[in-house]
Steps between C-alpha positions, in 0.01 A plus 500: 500500500536652848748773583702252709504254206623772267766607751626143538504450120715807443729411790543146362586644158756732647652216705534299177663801335750510785571131472578565130716796599686288752584245222618782274708652774668162574571449131653841459705480822641171381592652163654802673759280676655413165446832320757775449500853373197629310318170528532512883361853505202398285426203722531714815254746343252218435537388858423854622188512283371158615566590863305828462214313333491251784514774765213685330291179500573448872390854574176443303436174684536684832257769393251240383526312828439824689187573299645832378425406135149365550349780293715383207328162509138626500 
């Protein structure tokens, strides 16, 4: 497998992770609308975690696209 193929494979995986995260975020945001008190705080916390996970993946995708992580794929 070439370096470019490896890079595209990892990027595709991270993009799929983000699609999953988007579905989780939508589900939790919908639940948050009806939640109150402690439940609302717990759901908001989950939203924060999923958003951070998604942002990390986006950052990693950017670094993969810039070739900064090529040595990780060798």
